[in-house]
N, C-alpha and C positions, 0 to 999 in steps of 0.2 A: 503494499498501499502504499502509491507514493504520495505528496501534499504539495511537490514545491511546482511551481509552473517553471518552465524551461527559460532556458538564458532569454532565448527571442521572447518571452513572454512577459520576463523581467522586463528588458527593456523597452519595448512596448507600454508596458506601465508605469513608468517611470516618466519618457517618453509624454506619456497621455496625460498624466497627473500634472506635470507642472505647466503642461499648454491649460489644463483645463484651470487650474488655478492660475494665472496669467494673463489668459487670453479670455476664458470665457468667464468665470466670474464677476468680474469687474462690473459688465455687462448682463447679467442677468436678469435685473427686474428693467430690463428694457421694452420686456413685452408687456409686460404687467400696465404699463406705462402708455400704450395703445403703440409702438410701434410695430411695422410687419416689416419681417424677414427680405431682404430683395433677390433676387436671382444670381447674384453675385454671389449675396455669402452662401447661396446654395451649392454653387460653385468649390466652394473653399471649403465649405464642409466636406462634400469630394475629396477634396486632392488631401483627407486625411485619411480615405479609404473608408471613408461610413458609410455610400452607398455600395462601394463593390466588394464586401466581401466576403459574399459568396454569388459572384459574378464570374463566370469560367474565365478564365483570362484569354482565351479572343476573343472576349467580352470586353475589356477592358479592365476585367474585376481581378481579386488577386485570392479566390477561394480559401480565406485565412480557415483554420481551425474554427470550430463552433467555443472552445475555453476564450481564444483570442477575441473573439466578437464579444464573450460573456466582460472581458476584461475594458474592451473600449464602452461599452454600457454602462458597467462601475464606476469607472475614471473619468468618462465627460461629465458624466452625471454628479460628482462633486461640484463641478463648476458650473452646469447648467443643466437642468433634468430634463428642456426641454427636446434637448440633443438626442438622448437616447428614444426618444419618438420615431427620428427619422433611422435611428439601427433596428430598433424592431418592426416597422413598418418594412421597412428595403431589405432586413433578412426576408420574411415572408415572399414577398414578390420576387427575388432573386430566385427565392427557393422553387417555385410555386413553376413563375417563366421558363429554368432551367431544367426545368425537370419531365412539362406538360407541355410547354406551347410551339406552336408550329414555329417550324427556323427562319421562318423571315418575319417573325412578331419577335423571337429572341435576340437576331442580329438588331433590330432597330428600337425596340426597350430596355432591349438588357446594358446596351451596349451607351444608350441616351443616359440612364440609368443610372450606370457606372459613374458618368464625367458629370454628375448633377444637373443632368442637362434637361430630364422627366423626374417628377417626384411620384410616387405610382401610392396611391389607396388603397384600403383589404375594404368592400361590402361588401359585409353578411348582413348586419344587426341590421333589423324595421322596427316602425312605431310599433310595432306587434308582436316580435318577436326579437326578442334580446337570447335570453339564458335560453331560452327552444328553437334555436335558433333553426330546427328542422322546417320549421313550418314558418318557411318565410312565404310571401307571397309573388312578389315580380315575377314577372314571367318574359321566359324567351323562344321566339315562334320562330320556328322557321321559313322560312322565305325567299325561295332558289337557292342564290350562291351567298345568302345571308341570317341573318336575324334582326328580328327586332325585339328589341326589350323595351319593356314599361314596367314602373312599378320606384319605390323611394327604397332611400337605404339613408339611415336615421343615425346620427353619434359619430359622424363620420371623418376619423383622425387629416389634417390638409385637404377638408373639402374644401375649404374657401382658394386653394391654389395648386391641389395637385396637375396634374397632365393626366393622367388616364387612373384607373382602378378598376381594380380583382372586382368586379359586381359578379356574384353570388344569383340566381335565377333560377324558375322552376323552369322544368322544359318535360317533368314527366309529372308520375303520380304523388300522389302526398307523401311527404316524410323524407325524412334523407334521402333516398334513391334516386327524387324525382332532380334532383341540384344537380345545376352544371357551372362549368367557373367561364368568365369572358375578360379579356381584357376590352374596355372601353376606353375609348378615347376622348379627353374632358370637351372637349371642342368640336364635339360632333352637335348636330342638328338636332336639337330635342332634351337637350341637358341641358338643366339649371341646376344654382346651387343656391344656397339658406346658412350662412354664419351664425352660431348661437354667442350668448353670449354668458360665458362659461367660470368656474370661480377661480381657477386655473389651466395651466399649459397652454397658453394664451398665443404663443408662438404659429400652436401648431392650427386654429382655425377652425376646430370640430364644428362640422356641424351637419346636413342634410346633402344629400343627392338626388334630382328629380329624372325620372328616365320618360319618355314622351313616346316609345314607337323607335326609339333609337334603331339604329339601322351601324349593324355592325358585319366583315366579312365572317364569315363561318370561322375562316380561319382563327382569328381570333380567341377563336373556344380553347381555353387552357383546357387539356386534357379531354377523356373521352364525356361522350356527352351520360349524364347524371352519375356519374365520377366525383364533383365539384367537393361536396359533405365531405368525403373523407380524406381530399388532398387538405382539403380546412385547415382537420381536427391534427394530420401528422404536424401540418407546418405552425400551427399553435402547440403544443407539446414541450418543443425547443424551446419557441419563444418566452413562452412563461419563465423561463428559469432571466430569460435578457430581462423580463420585467422586472424579476427578484430581483439582480444584480444593480438593474436601477436605482432602485427605490435603496436597496442596502447605497448605493455610493451616497443617496443624500443625505443620510440617517447619518453618516459615517462622517461623512464632511461637519456634520453640525455636531456630534458629537466631538466632534477634535474643536468645533471652534468652541463648544462648553468647556470643556477643560480646560481652553489655557485661557478662557475668562476668568471661569471660579477661579482660579488660582493667584488673578493677580485680584479681583473684587474681593476687600478686606470688610468684613460687618462683627461688631464685637470684638475691635481688638485680634482679628484673624482673617486668614483665606477662608472663602466656603464652601472651597476644597476640599479644608482640614471638617466639613460639618459630617456626619453620616450621611445625615438625610440626604445632601448633598452625595458626594460621591457614590454611595449605595445605587441614588438612582443609576447614574450614570454608570456603573460599574454591571447592573443588570439589564441597561438598553444595547452596552455593548455586547454583553453574552446571547443575547436573542440577535439583532444583528449578525452576529455570526455563525450563527447558528442557519442563517437564513442566507448568507453569504456560501454556506458547507453544501446545503443540500441541493443550491443550483448551479453552483459549479461539479457538484456530482450529475445532476441531468444531464448536463452539456456534456462532462466526460462522459457518459453513457452514451449516447446520443456520437459523438464524436465512431464508439467502438462498435457499433449501430445493433448497443443493445435496448434493450425497451425500457422507458424511460417515462410511462406516461404517469405514476403515481408520485415522483418526485417530482416531474412537472410541476403538476398540481399544488402541491407542497411548498415549492418556491412560488406558485403565483400568488398562496396563500398566506404565507408567515412573510417572504417581503416584504407585502405592501403595508399589511397592516403592521408590523415593529418595526416598519419605517416613520411612520403615522404617528404610534405613539411613540417614538423615540421625541421626533421631530418636537410633538408637543412639546414634552419633558423639557426638552433644551431651551425652547420658546420661552416658559415659565420660570426655569432657573435664569433664563436674560430678564428677570423680573421685568417692570415697565416696559425698559431697553428693549428685553424681546417682544412686546408686543408692540412695535411700529413696524415701519417700513426704508426706514435703516438699516436693519437689519435681513438677512434676505431666509430666516428661520422662517417665516409666514408664510413666501410666496414658496417654501418646498414645503410647505405642509400640505398646501391648497395641491399644487401640482403631484404629490405622489397619493393624495386622498382619490382622488382619478383614475390611476390606475388598481385600486383597490375593486373596483366594476369594471374596469376595460378587461377585453379576454375571459373576463369570466368571476363572475361573482364570490365574493366568497362562499355561500352556501355552495355552488357549484363545484368549487375547487375541494369543497368539502367532502358534494357528494361524487366527485374522481377516486378520490382514495377510499371511499367507504369500498365503494364497485371493487375498485382494482383491491380492494384487502377481503372484503365477503366475499365477490364472485361480482359477476351481471346480473344473478337472478333475485339478487336480493337488492336491483335496483327500485328505485320507489315509482322512476315514472315509467316503468312495466308492469304490465296484466300480469 
């Protein structure tokens, strides 16, 4: 059993940590103040390798190992949690397009994606189908050499500026087996957008996408017809560990800032850090964050080895955001009134992290997955 990173992974970790501290953290609050990320800034993000992590080299990517993808999510989140969303959505798009898309679609969109010239969203959730994603109602109807897509996708990350979206639509019977995936360019006639007002993750411009008989070529179907739902679930598995590590990074940075603050802040003639009521809180949260980190990296290691990792992915997705939100909240309180201000990044981190207690599977769904893997599918609550 070896818990160590390779030399290359340690170098990546050190480089990204320095970049996050020096370049990202000072600008983190921009998104909360209404600024929008520019196309040039997105291309700068791409130069870090964020979009090309799992894009084949022939399309301009680097096909990084899964553990390295986790390192990037954790370290960049120390500076700007929002940047981890580029990693999360980018990995899903890269995996699905690389494994299932038509060669012409791969050549165009993976190349653009790796260079930062195309942001690709993920469109599964609908107003009436979130946790029960197999009951989506968006439809794709075959029309000669095309498909016509009609429906609404809700709570879509990057809805405000994505160039394309992996849209899941019903092409067959009810349930998971009737769902197919399509790559839909969002400049297509019939596509409209609505950006939400959200408590956090404002860089991403989360919102709804509306499709009114949007015509796309049949080659834009990603994988076999009616195979889309299974593809999505495979991508969700490892991505849940990426989410866990993004939350861990934000929480770890907050805890380290709090350690420094409580060393220097004096009350009743001694540093706050000498009070067990303070130091023990930090100790507890450091332990829980380390546990979330370990199960997340174990999940990614299992994925790299080609082993089953569904249970570990759900554990990482449940524990990471939960432990991070609680840790950051404690850090805010330990800073006193200074923490309850927008002068520090704590409140913004808390709002950003809480969003991922919901996205990609709520805590209840994650516990259900863990229980299913422990008990067996015959004991799953939603099965008759």
